[in-house]
N, CA, C and O atoms as a DFTB+ gen file, in Angstrom:
96 C
 N C O
     1  1       3.162       8.396      17.776
     2  2       3.623       7.112      17.215
     3  2       2.570       6.585      16.246
     4  3       1.393       6.470      16.590
     5  1       3.003       6.272      15.046
     6  2       2.065       5.780      14.034
     7  2       1.649       4.343      14.345
     8  3       2.407       3.568      14.928
     9  1       0.441       4.017      13.946
    10  2      -0.081       2.674      14.186
    11  2       0.536       1.696      13.176
    12  3       0.354       1.866      11.970
    13  1       1.260       0.677      13.649
    14  2       1.900      -0.301      12.752
    15  2       0.898      -0.934      11.791
    16  3       1.219      -1.191      10.631
    17  1      -0.318      -1.185      12.281
    18  2      -1.339      -1.792      11.421
    19  2      -1.723      -0.831      10.296
    20  3      -1.941      -1.246       9.158
    21  1      -1.802       0.461      10.632
    22  2      -2.139       1.477       9.632
    23  2      -1.028       1.586       8.594
    24  3      -1.290       1.723       7.399
    25  1       0.232       1.522       9.071
    26  2       1.385       1.582       8.164
    27  2       1.366       0.381       7.226
    28  3       1.639       0.508       6.032
    29  1       1.039      -0.788       7.778
    30  2       0.962      -1.999       6.952
    31  2      -0.127      -1.854       5.896
    32  3       0.046      -2.265       4.748
    33  1      -1.261      -1.260       6.302
    34  2      -2.367      -1.064       5.365
    35  2      -1.946      -0.135       4.228
    36  3      -2.275      -0.382       3.068
    37  1      -1.215       0.938       4.560
    38  2      -0.747       1.872       3.536
    39  2       0.241       1.185       2.602
    40  3       0.217       1.409       1.392
    41  1       1.113       0.343       3.169
    42  2       2.114      -0.363       2.353
    43  2       1.418      -1.284       1.353
    44  3       1.774      -1.308       0.175
    45  1       0.421      -2.046       1.828
    46  2      -0.311      -2.957       0.942
    47  2      -1.069      -2.170      -0.126
    48  3      -1.084      -2.553      -1.296
    49  1      -1.693      -1.075       0.283
    50  2      -2.443      -0.251      -0.668
    51  2      -1.514       0.302      -1.745
    52  3      -1.856       0.315      -2.928
    53  1      -0.328       0.761      -1.316
    54  2       0.649       1.311      -2.264
    55  2       1.072       0.237      -3.259
    56  3       1.187       0.511      -4.454
    57  1       1.306      -0.986      -2.777
    58  2       1.720      -2.073      -3.670
    59  2       0.607      -2.395      -4.657
    60  3       0.877      -2.647      -5.831
    61  1      -0.634      -2.390      -4.200
    62  2      -1.763      -2.680      -5.090
    63  2      -1.883      -1.606      -6.170
    64  3      -2.086      -1.914      -7.344
    65  1      -1.755      -0.330      -5.756
    66  2      -1.852       0.772      -6.712
    67  2      -0.726       0.696      -7.740
    68  3      -0.956       0.871      -8.936
    69  1       0.498       0.432      -7.264
    70  2       1.638       0.321      -8.181
    71  2       1.422      -0.847      -9.140
    72  3       1.726      -0.744     -10.328
    73  1       0.896      -1.959      -8.620
    74  2       0.637      -3.124      -9.470
    75  2      -0.382      -2.807     -10.550
    76  3      -0.198      -3.177     -11.710
    77  1      -1.456      -2.123     -10.174
    78  2      -2.498      -1.760     -11.137
    79  2      -1.932      -0.818     -12.197
    80  3      -2.174      -0.997     -13.390
    81  1      -1.177       0.189     -11.751
    82  2      -0.600       1.137     -12.701
    83  2       0.405       0.443     -13.615
    84  3       0.550       0.813     -14.780
    85  1       1.100      -0.567     -13.082
    86  2       2.095      -1.290     -13.882
    87  2       1.418      -2.101     -14.980
    88  3       1.872      -2.107     -16.124
    89  1       0.327      -2.788     -14.628
    90  2      -0.352      -3.627     -15.611
    91  2      -1.122      -2.800     -16.628
    92  3      -1.299      -3.225     -17.769
    93  1      -1.587      -1.609     -16.219
    94  2      -2.299      -0.757     -17.166
    95  2      -1.406       0.385     -17.628
    96  3      -1.832       1.214     -18.433
């Protein structure tokens, strides 16, 4: 079973990366 906190961290990281790539 995956750690919900870890999944949340990956989700936030993915959003940050997508945001950075979008602005640049």
